[in-house]
N, C-alpha and C positions, 0 to 999 in steps of 0.2 A: 506494499501499501504507501506510495508516493503521497508529499505532502497536498501536492496540489490537488489530490484527488477527494484528500480526507471531508470535507465541510458535504460532499454530497454520499459517505458513506455512510446507509441506513442502519448504522450501529452506533454507540458511543465510541469516541477515537482519539488518543492521546499521543501526542509526540514527546519521545523522552531523549535527554541525552543519556551520552554514556553509561553516567555516574546514575541512572534514574531519576533523574529532574524533569518536569513537565516545563516544556517550552513552547508548545502550541496544543489546540483541542479544538473540536469541533461543537456546534450548536448542543448536537444530542449528546454528548459527553458532560457540559456545563448545566445542561437540564437533569441528567441522571445523579452527576453530584451535588447538583443544589448550590454553584460554584459558579463565581463570571469566569470568563475567561483572563481579567485581569490577578485575580483572587488564585487561579489554578496554577500560573507562572509560577513558576520557583520553587513549587511544594514538589518535597518526594513522593514519592507512588507507594510507599510505606507508611505515610501521614493518611493516606486517601481508605485504606484497604485492611482488613485486619483477617487472622492475625498477621502481625509483620513479620516474623519467623517465614510464614509461606511464601510471601512478595519475596522477601530478601533471600530463598532458595532458587525463585525465577529466574531473580536476576542473575545467579551465579551460574543456573543452569544453561541461560541462554548462549549459542554460538553464532556464529555467521551462516551456518549451514543446516542448523534446527531452530523450530519454533519451540516454544515452551508454553504450557497452560497449566490451570489453576480453577478446580473448579466448586470449591467451596467455603469461598470467601466472603467476606462481609462489607457492605460499602460505608465506612463509618457515621457518613453524615446522618443517612437514612436507615441503617438496620438493616438493611435489606441484601438477601441472598445473590451472588452473582459469580457470574465466571470469568476470568482473564484471559487473555490471549497475546503475548510477545512475541514479537519476531525483530531480529536486527537488519540492518539495513547501513548503507555509509556513512549516513549524517546522523546515525543515532539507533532508538529503539520504538518500534511504532506497537503501539497499546491497544486494543480491539476488547472492551468490555460487553460484556452480554447479561442482562438482569435476567434475576430465574425467570420472571415473566413474560418476557421477551423471550427467552429461550423457549420456553413450554411453549409460546404460539408460535415461533419458527417450526419447531417440530411438529405440531398440527397440522400447519399450512402446509407443510413437506411431505406429514400422510396424508392427508386430502388429495391433494397435489398428484399424488402416485394412485388413489382410488379413482381419482378420475379419468387418470392415461390409462387405467386398468377397463373402466367401465366404456371407456371408448373401444376402446381394442376389441371388447364384448358386442359392444354396438353392433362393429361392421360386420362380425362374422354372424350377427342374428341375420343381418341383412341379406346374407347371401345363402346361410343354411336354412332359414325360416320363411323367408318373404317368398322366393321364388316357389319351393313346392305350395304354399299357401296361395299362390296364385294359380297353379294347376290347380290345384282344390278345387278352387271356388268358380273357375273355368267348368270343369266337368259337372259340379251341381249345377250350373246357369242350365247347361248342355241339358240336363238330367230333365231340371224342372220346367224345360220347352216340351219333351217328348210326352209327359205324361200327364193325366185329363185327371185320374180320381185324385178327390181334396187332401185325403190323409197323406198321399204320397206328396202333396203340394205344398200341405203344412210341414213334413217332415225337412222336405227340399228347403224350405225358407228358413226353418230354423239353422238348417247345416249354414246357408248362405249368413244370416246373422252372425252368427258365430264365428265363422270364419272373418266377419268383416270388423269383429271385435276384439279379436285377438291382430287384426293388422293394423287396426287403430293402437292397439295396447303396445305394438312394437314400435309402430310409427312415433310414438310419444318417446320411448326409450332411444329412439335413434337422436332424437332431439338435445339428447346429453352427449353424444358423438363429437368427434370432432368436426370439422366445417372447412372446407376447401375454398368455399369463395368469398370470406371474411375480408371485403377491401373497406379500408377506411375510410371516412369525409367526414370534417369536419360538421358537428353536427350538434343543434342547439339541445341540450338535456334537458332543459322546463318545457321545451314544445311537446318533447316523448312522454315527461310524466305525465303534463294535462290530457294527452291523448288516452292513456290507459285508467286515469282516475276519474272515473265517474260520480257524478253526484246522487248522495241518496237524501232522503229525511230525516233517516233513524241516525244518520252520521256527521259529527262536524268533521270539514276537513281543512283542517291550514295547511298554507302552501308559504315556507318562510321560503324565499329563494333571495342568492349574492346577485342582483342585476348587473353585477363587474365580472361575473364566472368567464371564462373563458371558453370559447365551443373544443370539447376534446374531440382527438379522433376515434369514431366509432361507424361499427357496422348498423346501421339502425334498424334494419329490420331483427335482429339478434336481439340489441340494447333492448328494444322494443317487448320480445318475448320474456326478455329476464324479469323488467321493472312490470310486467302486466302478472307476473306468478308474486312478485313483490306484494302487489295490492292487491290480488286476489287472498293470497295467504292473509294479509290483515283483514281483509271481510269478511273471511272466513272462521276469523278467531272473533267474532260476535264483538266489536267496539262500539263504545260511543263517538271514539275520536280516534283521528288516525290525523298525522302529519306528515308530509315530505321537507325536507329541507337539504338546501346544497350550500355549500360555502367550503372554501379552500382550505387546503390540510396542509399548513406550512411546517409540522412537526414530524407527518408523514414520509416514511420513503417506502418506495415500490424497488423489488430486487430488479436489476437492469436498466432502470430509469434512473437520471438523477436530476431529474428537473419537478417542475412545480404538481402537485397532486391537486384533486378536487374532491370531496366526499359526497354523495347523496347516501340520505339516512332518511328511512321512513318507520313511524312511530305509531303505535297505537294499544290501547288499553283495554283489550280485549285479554282471553286466555290466556292466563301464563304457561309459557313452555315448561311440561315437566323437566326437572333437571335432570334424570337420568336419560333423556333425550339428548340434552342439548350438543354435546360433545359427538352426536351420530346423525344429526342434523342433515348434515350433507351428502349424506348417503344415500343412493338409491333406494326407493320402494321404504325409509323411514320418515315418520309422518306423526305428529300429536294429535293429528284428529284423526276423528270415525268414521270420515270418507275422504275422498282425495285418491290423488295418484300417488303419493309420495316420491313423484320427481322435482316439483318446481325448484327446490333450492338446489337438487344438483344440477339440475340446468343453469339457475343463474351462476353456480360456480365458474362452470363450464365457458360460460362466456363470458367472464373476468377475467378468467384465464384467456381466453383469447386475445381480450384487450390489454393484457400485461398489469391488470388489476388486483384486488382483493375485496373478499367479503367475509363479515363476521357477525356475529350475533351477541348482544346486551340485552339479557334477560333477566328483568327484578319484579319484584310482586305487582301486579295492575301495570307493568308496562314492560312491551318486546320494542326493541331497534334492530332493523337489518342496518348495516352499515356498509356499503361501497364504498372504494379506492380506485380512483382513475387515473392515468397518468397525462399530461397533459402534454403534446407532443407537437412537432412542427408539421404545417400541412404538407401530403404527400408529394403536393406540383411543385 
């Protein structure tokens, strides 16, 4: 990690001299350690983390050819657990700090991304292995229905056709979670998409809290509309009296592979709270806290966010649930 790259690193970062004294840091390090850049400069690494002996051992073990890490440190200012990763380069020592909560979130996002990619592979296999013979079965049933005249036989064939169509629709819904080859991005007004999917209901108070200065992110409008529709439908099905859409810039959020600005889209409702035992699994297909529904809505939302280089997570409290999207703001493709 070179010093000029540090301000946009999506983790707290410190630059140390060869004695372990801080000479520079990024904004996330200042926020995590609870000190300004001016106050951090000149501090020793040992003064920020406990136990001191573990930090000293890291500095002793560090060589130009091998980095070192410790996973059971505590930040002195906040008494919160964290991991510390050191690497040596020609100008000194680079230190990356991973707060425990952030590390857990990274691991969860990685797990969810692996799950999404596995689902995509399964979806493609289903397209070839199931849809083609299903189409042949429907064609044969349709042909038979044209050949027979007896009412009971016609009813039986219509039941076959109806069930074939139901299976096909189920597969089509599952395939929406799979990868898309035609995700062409264009500058898009996210507020217009939100307006399109949010229908008014006399039983629900709808609040729109938009930042009018928000830049237009590069989106595939159709896919993003699908994601927003699913979020809206999930909120409606929770039985709320109140739904709020909010957009804003997210200056402290960093997305992997993106060093620029990030926007946040948040939908909040006061309906039924998500059961605690389901919260970590809601992005898996067919996992739902509702008695009805396909259980594919949030899996689709996650797939769309991956396509756009963004992220999605849920914040659930008693009587209040928010789904939060983070999207990168990139330059025009033209």
